[in-house]
HTML snippet that shows the backbone in 3Dmol.js (N, CA, C, O; Angstrom):
<script src="https://3Dmol.org/build/3Dmol-min.js"></script>
<div id="view" style="width:600px;height:400px;position:relative"></div>
<script>
const pdb = `
ATOM      1  N   MET A   1     153.079  78.959 138.156  1.00  0.00           N
ATOM      2  CA  MET A   1     151.932  78.817 138.984  1.00  0.00           C
ATOM      3  C   MET A   1     152.269  79.013 140.451  1.00  0.00           C
ATOM      4  O   MET A   1     151.507  79.616 141.207  1.00  0.00           O
ATOM      5  N   ALA A   2     153.364  78.521 140.815  1.00  0.00           N
ATOM      6  CA  ALA A   2     153.745  78.622 142.207  1.00  0.00           C
ATOM      7  C   ALA A   2     153.942  80.062 142.611  1.00  0.00           C
ATOM      8  O   ALA A   2     153.801  80.406 143.785  1.00  0.00           O
ATOM      9  N   SER A   3     154.271  80.919 141.639  1.00  0.00           N
ATOM     10  CA  SER A   3     154.496  82.321 141.973  1.00  0.00           C
ATOM     11  C   SER A   3     153.198  83.117 141.987  1.00  0.00           C
ATOM     12  O   SER A   3     153.226  84.330 142.191  1.00  0.00           O
ATOM     13  N   GLY A   4     152.072  82.465 141.777  1.00  0.00           N
ATOM     14  CA  GLY A   4     150.763  83.129 141.850  1.00  0.00           C
ATOM     15  C   GLY A   4     150.314  83.723 140.538  1.00  0.00           C
ATOM     16  O   GLY A   4     149.405  84.553 140.534  1.00  0.00           O
ATOM     17  N   GLY A   5     150.900  83.341 139.435  1.00  0.00           N
ATOM     18  CA  GLY A   5     150.507  83.869 138.129  1.00  0.00           C
ATOM     19  C   GLY A   5     149.198  83.246 137.640  1.00  0.00           C
ATOM     20  O   GLY A   5     148.868  82.116 137.999  1.00  0.00           O
ATOM     21  N   ASP A   6     148.468  83.982 136.830  1.00  0.00           N
ATOM     22  CA  ASP A   6     147.190  83.503 136.280  1.00  0.00           C
ATOM     23  C   ASP A   6     147.375  83.281 134.793  1.00  0.00           C
ATOM     24  O   ASP A   6     147.567  84.237 134.043  1.00  0.00           O
ATOM     25  N   LEU A   7     147.322  82.047 134.363  1.00  0.00           N
ATOM     26  CA  LEU A   7     147.536  81.731 132.964  1.00  0.00           C
ATOM     27  C   LEU A   7     146.336  82.102 132.094  1.00  0.00           C
ATOM     28  O   LEU A   7     146.486  82.228 130.878  1.00  0.00           O
ATOM     29  N   THR A   8     145.170  82.279 132.670  1.00  0.00           N
ATOM     30  CA  THR A   8     143.968  82.598 131.883  1.00  0.00           C
ATOM     31  C   THR A   8     143.747  84.102 131.734  1.00  0.00           C
ATOM     32  O   THR A   8     142.812  84.524 131.054  1.00  0.00           O
ATOM     33  N   ALA A   9     144.591  84.907 132.357  1.00  0.00           N
ATOM     34  CA  ALA A   9     144.420  86.369 132.297  1.00  0.00           C
ATOM     35  C   ALA A   9     144.473  86.900 130.864  1.00  0.00           C
ATOM     36  O   ALA A   9     143.632  87.731 130.521  1.00  0.00           O
ATOM     37  N   PRO A  10     145.397  86.479 130.008  1.00  0.00           N
ATOM     38  CA  PRO A  10     145.413  86.986 128.633  1.00  0.00           C
ATOM     39  C   PRO A  10     144.135  86.615 127.876  1.00  0.00           C
ATOM     40  O   PRO A  10     143.612  87.433 127.119  1.00  0.00           O
ATOM     41  N   ALA A  11     143.631  85.410 128.066  1.00  0.00           N
ATOM     42  CA  ALA A  11     142.410  84.985 127.380  1.00  0.00           C
ATOM     43  C   ALA A  11     141.218  85.808 127.868  1.00  0.00           C
ATOM     44  O   ALA A  11     140.395  86.244 127.063  1.00  0.00           O
ATOM     45  N   ARG A  12     141.123  86.021 129.180  1.00  0.00           N
ATOM     46  CA  ARG A  12     140.051  86.835 129.748  1.00  0.00           C
ATOM     47  C   ARG A  12     140.114  88.260 129.218  1.00  0.00           C
ATOM     48  O   ARG A  12     139.082  88.856 128.908  1.00  0.00           O
ATOM     49  N   SER A  13     141.287  88.793 129.116  1.00  0.00           N
ATOM     50  CA  SER A  13     141.471  90.152 128.600  1.00  0.00           C
ATOM     51  C   SER A  13     141.051  90.235 127.135  1.00  0.00           C
ATOM     52  O   SER A  13     140.430  91.216 126.725  1.00  0.00           O
ATOM     53  N   ALA A  14     141.378  89.228 126.352  1.00  0.00           N
ATOM     54  CA  ALA A  14     140.996  89.214 124.936  1.00  0.00           C
ATOM     55  C   ALA A  14     139.476  89.126 124.796  1.00  0.00           C
ATOM     56  O   ALA A  14     138.892  89.816 123.961  1.00  0.00           O
ATOM     57  N   LEU A  15     138.838  88.293 125.599  1.00  0.00           N
ATOM     58  CA  LEU A  15     137.377  88.175 125.560  1.00  0.00           C
ATOM     59  C   LEU A  15     136.709  89.478 125.991  1.00  0.00           C
ATOM     60  O   LEU A  15     135.705  89.888 125.408  1.00  0.00           O
ATOM     61  N   LYS A  16     137.263  90.122 127.003  1.00  0.00           N
ATOM     62  CA  LYS A  16     136.713  91.388 127.479  1.00  0.00           C
ATOM     63  C   LYS A  16     136.828  92.458 126.392  1.00  0.00           C
ATOM     64  O   LYS A  16     135.892  93.222 126.160  1.00  0.00           O
ATOM     65  N   SER A  17     137.985  92.502 125.730  1.00  0.00           N
ATOM     66  CA  SER A  17     138.193  93.465 124.641  1.00  0.00           C
ATOM     67  C   SER A  17     137.233  93.183 123.487  1.00  0.00           C
ATOM     68  O   SER A  17     136.674  94.114 122.907  1.00  0.00           O
ATOM     69  N   ALA A  18     137.040  91.926 123.157  1.00  0.00           N
ATOM     70  CA  ALA A  18     136.117  91.559 122.081  1.00  0.00           C
ATOM     71  C   ALA A  18     134.687  91.961 122.453  1.00  0.00           C
ATOM     72  O   ALA A  18     133.930  92.421 121.599  1.00  0.00           O
ATOM     73  N   GLY A  19     134.324  91.791 123.711  1.00  0.00           N
ATOM     74  CA  GLY A  19     132.987  92.183 124.173  1.00  0.00           C
ATOM     75  C   GLY A  19     132.782  93.680 124.080  1.00  0.00           C
ATOM     76  O   GLY A  19     131.714  94.133 123.668  1.00  0.00           O
ATOM     77  N   LEU A  20     133.793  94.460 124.459  1.00  0.00           N
ATOM     78  CA  LEU A  20     133.700  95.922 124.369  1.00  0.00           C
ATOM     79  C   LEU A  20     133.598  96.367 122.913  1.00  0.00           C
ATOM     80  O   LEU A  20     132.836  97.277 122.587  1.00  0.00           O
ATOM     81  N   LEU A  21     134.368  95.720 122.040  1.00  0.00           N
ATOM     82  CA  LEU A  21     134.325  96.049 120.620  1.00  0.00           C
ATOM     83  C   LEU A  21     132.952  95.725 120.033  1.00  0.00           C
ATOM     84  O   LEU A  21     132.407  96.511 119.258  1.00  0.00           O
ATOM     85  N   THR A  22     132.399  94.585 120.394  1.00  0.00           N
ATOM     86  CA  THR A  22     131.072  94.187 119.919  1.00  0.00           C
ATOM     87  C   THR A  22     130.017  95.183 120.408  1.00  0.00           C
ATOM     88  O   THR A  22     129.126  95.573 119.652  1.00  0.00           O
ATOM     89  N   GLU A  23     130.121  95.584 121.652  1.00  0.00           N
ATOM     90  CA  GLU A  23     129.176  96.554 122.217  1.00  0.00           C
ATOM     91  C   GLU A  23     129.279  97.893 121.487  1.00  0.00           C
ATOM     92  O   GLU A  23     128.259  98.526 121.215  1.00  0.00           O
ATOM     93  N   ALA A  24     130.486  98.323 121.172  1.00  0.00           N
ATOM     94  CA  ALA A  24     130.685  99.574 120.442  1.00  0.00           C
ATOM     95  C   ALA A  24     130.077  99.483 119.040  1.00  0.00           C
ATOM     96  O   ALA A  24     129.472 100.441 118.559  1.00  0.00           O
ATOM     97  N   ILE A  25     130.239  98.336 118.389  1.00  0.00           N
ATOM     98  CA  ILE A  25     129.674  98.150 117.046  1.00  0.00           C
ATOM     99  C   ILE A  25     128.145  98.175 117.100  1.00  0.00           C
ATOM    100  O   ILE A  25     127.500  98.794 116.253  1.00  0.00           O
ATOM    101  N   VAL A  26     127.580  97.512 118.082  1.00  0.00           N
ATOM    102  CA  VAL A  26     126.117  97.493 118.230  1.00  0.00           C
ATOM    103  C   VAL A  26     125.599  98.902 118.505  1.00  0.00           C
ATOM    104  O   VAL A  26     124.591  99.314 117.931  1.00  0.00           O
ATOM    105  N   ASP A  27     126.281  99.643 119.378  1.00  0.00           N
ATOM    106  CA  ASP A  27     125.869 101.018 119.659  1.00  0.00           C
ATOM    107  C   ASP A  27     125.974 101.892 118.415  1.00  0.00           C
ATOM    108  O   ASP A  27     125.103 102.725 118.166  1.00  0.00           O
ATOM    109  N   GLY A  28     127.025 101.708 117.639  1.00  0.00           N
ATOM    110  CA  GLY A  28     127.191 102.459 116.396  1.00  0.00           C
ATOM    111  C   GLY A  28     126.102 102.123 115.390  1.00  0.00           C
ATOM    112  O   GLY A  28     125.598 103.003 114.692  1.00  0.00           O
ATOM    113  N   THR A  29     125.745 100.853 115.320  1.00  0.00           N
ATOM    114  CA  THR A  29     124.680 100.417 114.414  1.00  0.00           C
ATOM    115  C   THR A  29     123.345 101.035 114.829  1.00  0.00           C
ATOM    116  O   THR A  29     122.579 101.486 113.978  1.00  0.00           O
ATOM    117  N   LYS A  30     123.069 101.055 116.114  1.00  0.00           N
ATOM    118  CA  LYS A  30     121.829 101.675 116.610  1.00  0.00           C
ATOM    119  C   LYS A  30     121.796 103.160 116.256  1.00  0.00           C
ATOM    120  O   LYS A  30     120.765 103.683 115.832  1.00  0.00           O
ATOM    121  N   LEU A  31     122.917 103.821 116.430  1.00  0.00           N
ATOM    122  CA  LEU A  31     123.000 105.250 116.123  1.00  0.00           C
ATOM    123  C   LEU A  31     122.760 105.505 114.636  1.00  0.00           C
ATOM    124  O   LEU A  31     122.018 106.416 114.269  1.00  0.00           O
ATOM    125  N   ILE A  32     123.384 104.705 113.792  1.00  0.00           N
ATOM    126  CA  ILE A  32     123.209 104.861 112.342  1.00  0.00           C
ATOM    127  C   ILE A  32     121.769 104.571 111.951  1.00  0.00           C
ATOM    128  O   ILE A  32     121.185 105.305 111.154  1.00  0.00           O
ATOM    129  N   ARG A  33     121.191 103.509 112.502  1.00  0.00           N
ATOM    130  CA  ARG A  33     119.802 103.170 112.191  1.00  0.00           C
ATOM    131  C   ARG A  33     118.869 104.299 112.613  1.00  0.00           C
ATOM    132  O   ARG A  33     117.954 104.652 111.869  1.00  0.00           O
ATOM    133  N   HIS A  34     119.084 104.866 113.788  1.00  0.00           N
ATOM    134  CA  HIS A  34     118.263 105.986 114.266  1.00  0.00           C
ATOM    135  C   HIS A  34     118.408 107.199 113.340  1.00  0.00           C
ATOM    136  O   HIS A  34     117.419 107.860 113.022  1.00  0.00           O
ATOM    137  N   ALA A  35     119.625 107.486 112.916  1.00  0.00           N
ATOM    138  CA  ALA A  35     119.857 108.627 112.019  1.00  0.00           C
ATOM    139  C   ALA A  35     119.151 108.421 110.676  1.00  0.00           C
ATOM    140  O   ALA A  35     118.581 109.363 110.125  1.00  0.00           O
ATOM    141  N   ILE A  36     119.188 107.202 110.153  1.00  0.00           N
ATOM    142  CA  ILE A  36     118.531 106.918 108.874  1.00  0.00           C
ATOM    143  C   ILE A  36     117.021 107.050 108.998  1.00  0.00           C
ATOM    144  O   ILE A  36     116.377 107.642 108.131  1.00  0.00           O
ATOM    145  N   VAL A  37     116.456 106.511 110.056  1.00  0.00           N
ATOM    146  CA  VAL A  37     115.001 106.603 110.263  1.00  0.00           C
ATOM    147  C   VAL A  37     114.590 108.062 110.406  1.00  0.00           C
ATOM    148  O   VAL A  37     113.590 108.487 109.828  1.00  0.00           O
ATOM    149  N   ARG A  38     115.344 108.814 111.159  1.00  0.00           N
ATOM    150  CA  ARG A  38     115.022 110.235 111.352  1.00  0.00           C
ATOM    151  C   ARG A  38     115.125 111.002 110.033  1.00  0.00           C
ATOM    152  O   ARG A  38     114.283 111.854 109.748  1.00  0.00           O
ATOM    153  N   ALA A  39     116.137 110.713 109.236  1.00  0.00           N
ATOM    154  CA  ALA A  39     116.294 111.383 107.931  1.00  0.00           C
ATOM    155  C   ALA A  39     115.121 111.048 107.010  1.00  0.00           C
ATOM    156  O   ALA A  39     114.636 111.923 106.293  1.00  0.00           O
ATOM    157  N   LEU A  40     114.660 109.800 107.019  1.00  0.00           N
ATOM    158  CA  LEU A  40     113.507 109.421 106.207  1.00  0.00           C
ATOM    159  C   LEU A  40     112.230 110.108 106.680  1.00  0.00           C
ATOM    160  O   LEU A  40     111.404 110.509 105.860  1.00  0.00           O
ATOM    161  N   GLU A  41     112.063 110.246 107.990  1.00  0.00           N
ATOM    162  CA  GLU A  41     110.894 110.957 108.527  1.00  0.00           C
ATOM    163  C   GLU A  41     110.892 112.416 108.074  1.00  0.00           C
ATOM    164  O   GLU A  41     109.854 112.950 107.686  1.00  0.00           O
ATOM    165  N   ILE A  42     112.043 113.046 108.126  1.00  0.00           N
ATOM    166  CA  ILE A  42     112.152 114.448 107.706  1.00  0.00           C
ATOM    167  C   ILE A  42     111.888 114.571 106.208  1.00  0.00           C
ATOM    168  O   ILE A  42     111.194 115.488 105.770  1.00  0.00           O
ATOM    169  N   ALA A  43     112.441 113.648 105.425  1.00  0.00           N
ATOM    170  CA  ALA A  43     112.228 113.686 103.971  1.00  0.00           C
ATOM    171  C   ALA A  43     110.751 113.494 103.633  1.00  0.00           C
ATOM    172  O   ALA A  43     110.229 114.178 102.752  1.00  0.00           O
ATOM    173  N   THR A  44     110.081 112.588 104.311  1.00  0.00           N
ATOM    174  CA  THR A  44     108.649 112.354 104.083  1.00  0.00           C
ATOM    175  C   THR A  44     107.838 113.583 104.459  1.00  0.00           C
ATOM    176  O   THR A  44     106.939 113.988 103.723  1.00  0.00           O
ATOM    177  N   SER A  45     108.148 114.166 105.585  1.00  0.00           N
ATOM    178  CA  SER A  45     107.433 115.369 106.034  1.00  0.00           C
ATOM    179  C   SER A  45     107.631 116.521 105.052  1.00  0.00           C
ATOM    180  O   SER A  45     106.681 117.226 104.713  1.00  0.00           O
ATOM    181  N   THR A  46     108.844 116.705 104.606  1.00  0.00           N
ATOM    182  CA  THR A  46     109.133 117.775 103.652  1.00  0.00           C
ATOM    183  C   THR A  46     108.420 117.542 102.330  1.00  0.00           C
ATOM    184  O   THR A  46     107.857 118.473 101.754  1.00  0.00           O
ATOM    185  N   ALA A  47     108.437 116.322 101.852  1.00  0.00           N
ATOM    186  CA  ALA A  47     107.750 115.998 100.593  1.00  0.00           C
ATOM    187  C   ALA A  47     106.255 116.238 100.718  1.00  0.00           C
ATOM    188  O   ALA A  47     105.626 116.733  99.783  1.00  0.00           O
ATOM    189  N   ARG A  48     105.682 115.893 101.861  1.00  0.00           N
ATOM    190  CA  ARG A  48     104.254 116.106 102.087  1.00  0.00           C
ATOM    191  C   ARG A  48     103.920 117.603 102.068  1.00  0.00           C
ATOM    192  O   ARG A  48     102.921 118.013 101.477  1.00  0.00           O
ATOM    193  N   ARG A  49     104.759 118.407 102.714  1.00  0.00           N
ATOM    194  CA  ARG A  49     104.508 119.855 102.728  1.00  0.00           C
ATOM    195  C   ARG A  49     104.633 120.459 101.344  1.00  0.00           C
ATOM    196  O   ARG A  49     103.806 121.284 100.955  1.00  0.00           O
ATOM    197  N   TRP A  50     105.656 120.064 100.587  1.00  0.00           N
ATOM    198  CA  TRP A  50     105.818 120.593  99.230  1.00  0.00           C
ATOM    199  C   TRP A  50     104.691 120.135  98.331  1.00  0.00           C
ATOM    200  O   TRP A  50     104.237 120.884  97.466  1.00  0.00           O
ATOM    201  N   SER A  51     104.236 118.912  98.527  1.00  0.00           N
ATOM    202  CA  SER A  51     103.121 118.405  97.723  1.00  0.00           C
ATOM    203  C   SER A  51     101.881 119.259  97.968  1.00  0.00           C
ATOM    204  O   SER A  51     101.166 119.621  97.033  1.00  0.00           O
ATOM    205  N   GLU A  52     101.639 119.574  99.232  1.00  0.00           N
ATOM    206  CA  GLU A  52     100.482 120.419  99.547  1.00  0.00           C
ATOM    207  C   GLU A  52     100.667 121.813  98.965  1.00  0.00           C
ATOM    208  O   GLU A  52      99.727 122.393  98.422  1.00  0.00           O
ATOM    209  N   PHE A  53     101.860 122.342  99.076  1.00  0.00           N
ATOM    210  CA  PHE A  53     102.115 123.697  98.592  1.00  0.00           C
ATOM    211  C   PHE A  53     102.002 123.784  97.074  1.00  0.00           C
ATOM    212  O   PHE A  53     101.396 124.714  96.543  1.00  0.00           O
ATOM    213  N   ASP A  54     102.589 122.812  96.380  1.00  0.00           N
ATOM    214  CA  ASP A  54     102.625 122.844  94.915  1.00  0.00           C
ATOM    215  C   ASP A  54     101.371 122.299  94.252  1.00  0.00           C
ATOM    216  O   ASP A  54     101.046 122.708  93.137  1.00  0.00           O
ATOM    217  N   TYR A  55     100.666 121.398  94.896  1.00  0.00           N
ATOM    218  CA  TYR A  55      99.570 120.713  94.229  1.00  0.00           C
ATOM    219  C   TYR A  55      98.202 121.097  94.800  1.00  0.00           C
ATOM    220  O   TYR A  55      97.300 121.484  94.056  1.00  0.00           O
ATOM    221  N   ILE A  56      98.058 120.991  96.092  1.00  0.00           N
ATOM    222  CA  ILE A  56      96.742 121.168  96.707  1.00  0.00           C
ATOM    223  C   ILE A  56      96.354 122.629  96.821  1.00  0.00           C
ATOM    224  O   ILE A  56      95.232 122.992  96.469  1.00  0.00           O
ATOM    225  N   ALA A  57      97.249 123.474  97.301  1.00  0.00           N
ATOM    226  CA  ALA A  57      96.911 124.881  97.535  1.00  0.00           C
ATOM    227  C   ALA A  57      96.439 125.602  96.265  1.00  0.00           C
ATOM    228  O   ALA A  57      95.435 126.311  96.330  1.00  0.00           O
ATOM    229  N   PRO A  58      97.111 125.457  95.115  1.00  0.00           N
ATOM    230  CA  PRO A  58      96.605 126.135  93.912  1.00  0.00           C
ATOM    231  C   PRO A  58      95.223 125.643  93.485  1.00  0.00           C
ATOM    232  O   PRO A  58      94.404 126.428  93.009  1.00  0.00           O
ATOM    233  N   ARG A  59      94.968 124.371  93.651  1.00  0.00           N
ATOM    234  CA  ARG A  59      93.656 123.841  93.282  1.00  0.00           C
ATOM    235  C   ARG A  59      92.568 124.346  94.228  1.00  0.00           C
ATOM    236  O   ARG A  59      91.454 124.645  93.799  1.00  0.00           O
ATOM    237  N   GLU A  60      92.897 124.439  95.508  1.00  0.00           N
ATOM    238  CA  GLU A  60      91.936 125.004  96.455  1.00  0.00           C
ATOM    239  C   GLU A  60      91.643 126.460  96.108  1.00  0.00           C
ATOM    240  O   GLU A  60      90.497 126.901  96.185  1.00  0.00           O
ATOM    241  N   ARG A  61      92.668 127.198  95.730  1.00  0.00           N
ATOM    242  CA  ARG A  61      92.484 128.603  95.344  1.00  0.00           C
ATOM    243  C   ARG A  61      91.582 128.688  94.113  1.00  0.00           C
ATOM    244  O   ARG A  61      90.691 129.536  94.055  1.00  0.00           O
ATOM    245  N   LYS A  62      91.809 127.815  93.129  1.00  0.00           N
ATOM    246  CA  LYS A  62      90.976 127.815  91.922  1.00  0.00           C
ATOM    247  C   LYS A  62      89.522 127.500  92.274  1.00  0.00           C
ATOM    248  O   LYS A  62      88.607 128.104  91.715  1.00  0.00           O
ATOM    249  N   MET A  63      89.305 126.569  93.188  1.00  0.00           N
ATOM    250  CA  MET A  63      87.944 126.238  93.602  1.00  0.00           C
ATOM    251  C   MET A  63      87.287 127.422  94.309  1.00  0.00           C
ATOM    252  O   MET A  63      86.101 127.684  94.112  1.00  0.00           O
ATOM    253  N   ASP A  64      88.056 128.135  95.132  1.00  0.00           N
ATOM    254  CA  ASP A  64      87.527 129.320  95.814  1.00  0.00           C
ATOM    255  C   ASP A  64      87.116 130.394  94.804  1.00  0.00           C
ATOM    256  O   ASP A  64      86.069 131.026  94.948  1.00  0.00           O
ATOM    257  N   VAL A  65      87.948 130.592  93.786  1.00  0.00           N
ATOM    258  CA  VAL A  65      87.629 131.588  92.761  1.00  0.00           C
ATOM    259  C   VAL A  65      86.372 131.173  92.001  1.00  0.00           C
ATOM    260  O   VAL A  65      85.506 132.006  91.734  1.00  0.00           O
ATOM    261  N   ARG A  66      86.268 129.900  91.655  1.00  0.00           N
ATOM    262  CA  ARG A  66      85.077 129.418  90.943  1.00  0.00           C
ATOM    263  C   ARG A  66      83.825 129.623  91.789  1.00  0.00           C
ATOM    264  O   ARG A  66      82.783 130.023  91.269  1.00  0.00           O
ATOM    265  N   GLN A  67      83.921 129.355  93.076  1.00  0.00           N
ATOM    266  CA  GLN A  67      82.769 129.546  93.958  1.00  0.00           C
ATOM    267  C   GLN A  67      82.401 131.018  94.047  1.00  0.00           C
ATOM    268  O   GLN A  67      81.219 131.360  94.060  1.00  0.00           O
ATOM    269  N   ALA A  68      83.398 131.893  94.109  1.00  0.00           N
ATOM    270  CA  ALA A  68      83.126 133.331  94.161  1.00  0.00           C
ATOM    271  C   ALA A  68      82.451 133.799  92.877  1.00  0.00           C
ATOM    272  O   ALA A  68      81.527 134.612  92.927  1.00  0.00           O
ATOM    273  N   VAL A  69      82.898 133.300  91.733  1.00  0.00           N
ATOM    274  CA  VAL A  69      82.277 133.660  90.451  1.00  0.00           C
ATOM    275  C   VAL A  69      80.845 133.147  90.409  1.00  0.00           C
ATOM    276  O   VAL A  69      79.950 133.856  89.948  1.00  0.00           O
ATOM    277  N   TYR A  70      80.617 131.935  90.879  1.00  0.00           N
ATOM    278  CA  TYR A  70      79.271 131.372  90.909  1.00  0.00           C
ATOM    279  C   TYR A  70      78.355 132.218  91.795  1.00  0.00           C
ATOM    280  O   TYR A  70      77.230 132.536  91.410  1.00  0.00           O
ATOM    281  N   ASP A  71      78.844 132.580  92.984  1.00  0.00           N
ATOM    282  CA  ASP A  71      78.049 133.419  93.891  1.00  0.00           C
ATOM    283  C   ASP A  71      77.719 134.763  93.244  1.00  0.00           C
ATOM    284  O   ASP A  71      76.595 135.252  93.360  1.00  0.00           O
ATOM    285  N   LEU A  72      78.686 135.347  92.573  1.00  0.00           N
ATOM    286  CA  LEU A  72      78.472 136.626  91.898  1.00  0.00           C
ATOM    287  C   LEU A  72      77.440 136.474  90.777  1.00  0.00           C
ATOM    288  O   LEU A  72      76.595 137.349  90.588  1.00  0.00           O
ATOM    289  N   THR A  73      77.509 135.378  90.044  1.00  0.00           N
ATOM    290  CA  THR A  73      76.540 135.122  88.978  1.00  0.00           C
ATOM    291  C   THR A  73      75.131 135.000  89.558  1.00  0.00           C
ATOM    292  O   THR A  73      74.171 135.511  88.980  1.00  0.00           O
ATOM    293  N   GLN A  74      75.014 134.336  90.677  1.00  0.00           N
ATOM    294  CA  GLN A  74      73.710 134.212  91.334  1.00  0.00           C
ATOM    295  C   GLN A  74      73.176 135.587  91.747  1.00  0.00           C
ATOM    296  O   GLN A  74      71.997 135.886  91.559  1.00  0.00           O
ATOM    297  N   GLN A  75      74.042 136.403  92.301  1.00  0.00           N
ATOM    298  CA  GLN A  75      73.623 137.748  92.728  1.00  0.00           C
ATOM    299  C   GLN A  75      73.203 138.597  91.533  1.00  0.00           C
ATOM    300  O   GLN A  75      72.228 139.343  91.621  1.00  0.00           O
ATOM    301  N   VAL A  76      73.915 138.496  90.431  1.00  0.00           N
ATOM    302  CA  VAL A  76      73.559 139.241  89.222  1.00  0.00           C
ATOM    303  C   VAL A  76      72.202 138.775  88.715  1.00  0.00           C
ATOM    304  O   VAL A  76      71.382 139.598  88.308  1.00  0.00           O
ATOM    305  N   GLY A  77      71.953 137.475  88.732  1.00  0.00           N
ATOM    306  CA  GLY A  77      70.668 136.940  88.312  1.00  0.00           C
ATOM    307  C   GLY A  77      69.530 137.455  89.176  1.00  0.00           C
ATOM    308  O   GLY A  77      68.469 137.815  88.666  1.00  0.00           O
ATOM    309  N   GLU A  78      69.748 137.490  90.478  1.00  0.00           N
ATOM    310  CA  GLU A  78      68.733 138.016  91.392  1.00  0.00           C
ATOM    311  C   GLU A  78      68.494 139.498  91.140  1.00  0.00           C
ATOM    312  O   GLU A  78      67.352 139.958  91.157  1.00  0.00           O
ATOM    313  N   THR A  79      69.558 140.240  90.909  1.00  0.00           N
ATOM    314  CA  THR A  79      69.431 141.675  90.626  1.00  0.00           C
ATOM    315  C   THR A  79      68.684 141.886  89.315  1.00  0.00           C
ATOM    316  O   THR A  79      67.856 142.791  89.205  1.00  0.00           O
ATOM    317  N   HIS A  80      68.972 141.061  88.336  1.00  0.00           N
ATOM    318  CA  HIS A  80      68.290 141.159  87.045  1.00  0.00           C
ATOM    319  C   HIS A  80      66.784 140.923  87.222  1.00  0.00           C
ATOM    320  O   HIS A  80      65.978 141.611  86.596  1.00  0.00           O
ATOM    321  N   ALA A  81      66.405 139.980  88.048  1.00  0.00           N
ATOM    322  CA  ALA A  81      64.987 139.711  88.319  1.00  0.00           C
ATOM    323  C   ALA A  81      64.335 140.931  88.976  1.00  0.00           C
ATOM    324  O   ALA A  81      63.186 141.250  88.670  1.00  0.00           O
ATOM    325  N   HIS A  82      65.039 141.605  89.859  1.00  0.00           N
ATOM    326  CA  HIS A  82      64.509 142.807  90.511  1.00  0.00           C
ATOM    327  C   HIS A  82      64.354 143.948  89.496  1.00  0.00           C
ATOM    328  O   HIS A  82      63.428 144.753  89.601  1.00  0.00           O
ATOM    329  N   LEU A  83      65.249 144.013  88.529  1.00  0.00           N
ATOM    330  CA  LEU A  83      65.143 145.066  87.520  1.00  0.00           C
ATOM    331  C   LEU A  83      63.857 144.925  86.704  1.00  0.00           C
ATOM    332  O   LEU A  83      63.232 145.928  86.360  1.00  0.00           O
ATOM    333  N   TRP A  84      63.460 143.700  86.395  1.00  0.00           N
ATOM    334  CA  TRP A  84      62.199 143.503  85.678  1.00  0.00           C
ATOM    335  C   TRP A  84      61.028 144.003  86.510  1.00  0.00           C
ATOM    336  O   TRP A  84      60.108 144.632  85.986  1.00  0.00           O
ATOM    337  N   THR A  85      61.063 143.728  87.783  1.00  0.00           N
ATOM    338  CA  THR A  85      59.988 144.188  88.669  1.00  0.00           C
ATOM    339  C   THR A  85      59.975 145.709  88.740  1.00  0.00           C
ATOM    340  O   THR A  85      58.911 146.326  88.674  1.00  0.00           O
ATOM    341  N   ILE A  86      61.132 146.305  88.871  1.00  0.00           N
ATOM    342  CA  ILE A  86      61.235 147.770  88.935  1.00  0.00           C
ATOM    343  C   ILE A  86      60.754 148.378  87.617  1.00  0.00           C
ATOM    344  O   ILE A  86      60.038 149.379  87.636  1.00  0.00           O
ATOM    345  N   ASN A  87      61.125 147.808  86.491  1.00  0.00           N
ATOM    346  CA  ASN A  87      60.730 148.310  85.185  1.00  0.00           C
ATOM    347  C   ASN A  87      59.210 148.228  85.021  1.00  0.00           C
ATOM    348  O   ASN A  87      58.600 149.160  84.495  1.00  0.00           O
ATOM    349  N   GLU A  88      58.594 147.136  85.458  1.00  0.00           N
ATOM    350  CA  GLU A  88      57.144 147.011  85.376  1.00  0.00           C
ATOM    351  C   GLU A  88      56.450 148.061  86.232  1.00  0.00           C
ATOM    352  O   GLU A  88      55.450 148.644  85.813  1.00  0.00           O
ATOM    353  N   THR A  89      56.972 148.300  87.419  1.00  0.00           N
ATOM    354  CA  THR A  89      56.389 149.287  88.318  1.00  0.00           C
ATOM    355  C   THR A  89      56.492 150.681  87.714  1.00  0.00           C
ATOM    356  O   THR A  89      55.536 151.455  87.776  1.00  0.00           O
ATOM    357  N   VAL A  90      57.623 151.005  87.140  1.00  0.00           N
ATOM    358  CA  VAL A  90      57.814 152.312  86.512  1.00  0.00           C
ATOM    359  C   VAL A  90      56.871 152.452  85.333  1.00  0.00           C
ATOM    360  O   VAL A  90      56.268 153.510  85.150  1.00  0.00           O
ATOM    361  N   SER A  91      56.730 151.405  84.527  1.00  0.00           N
ATOM    362  CA  SER A  91      55.839 151.447  83.364  1.00  0.00           C
ATOM    363  C   SER A  91      54.391 151.627  83.773  1.00  0.00           C
ATOM    364  O   SER A  91      53.643 152.309  83.072  1.00  0.00           O
ATOM    365  N   GLU A  92      53.978 151.053  84.859  1.00  0.00           N
ATOM    366  CA  GLU A  92      52.615 151.170  85.337  1.00  0.00           C
ATOM    367  C   GLU A  92      52.293 152.557  85.851  1.00  0.00           C
ATOM    368  O   GLU A  92      51.158 153.019  85.733  1.00  0.00           O
ATOM    369  N   THR A  93      53.287 153.227  86.422  1.00  0.00           N
ATOM    370  CA  THR A  93      53.058 154.551  86.988  1.00  0.00           C
ATOM    371  C   THR A  93      53.074 155.655  85.938  1.00  0.00           C
ATOM    372  O   THR A  93      52.729 156.793  86.257  1.00  0.00           O
ATOM    373  N   ARG A  94      53.447 155.376  84.744  1.00  0.00           N
ATOM    374  CA  ARG A  94      53.507 156.399  83.700  1.00  0.00           C
ATOM    375  C   ARG A  94      52.232 156.554  83.028  1.00  0.00           C
ATOM    376  O   ARG A  94      52.109 157.376  82.120  1.00  0.00           O
TER     377      ARG A  94
END
`;
const viewer = $3Dmol.createViewer("view");
viewer.addModel(pdb, "pdb");
viewer.setStyle({}, {cartoon: {color: "spectrum"}});
viewer.zoomTo();
viewer.render();
</script>
């Protein structure tokens, strides 16, 4: 002591090292947690896109085709009604 030595220096150094190690572990944990959350977000987004591609899009296409067939059937029915009118007119003029 008389020579100016500090007896608490080793203890302070050990506490400082432990604090740095704890901080590094916490930072590593935050990084890992962020990586896991980001990976789950990407997996969810990808699954949603594939679900739409594999499930929803073909069904929408089938509905569009059904609507087109229905519209065509309506047009044929209207044309058929006009044919009766045309046939009556032709029959009357003969």
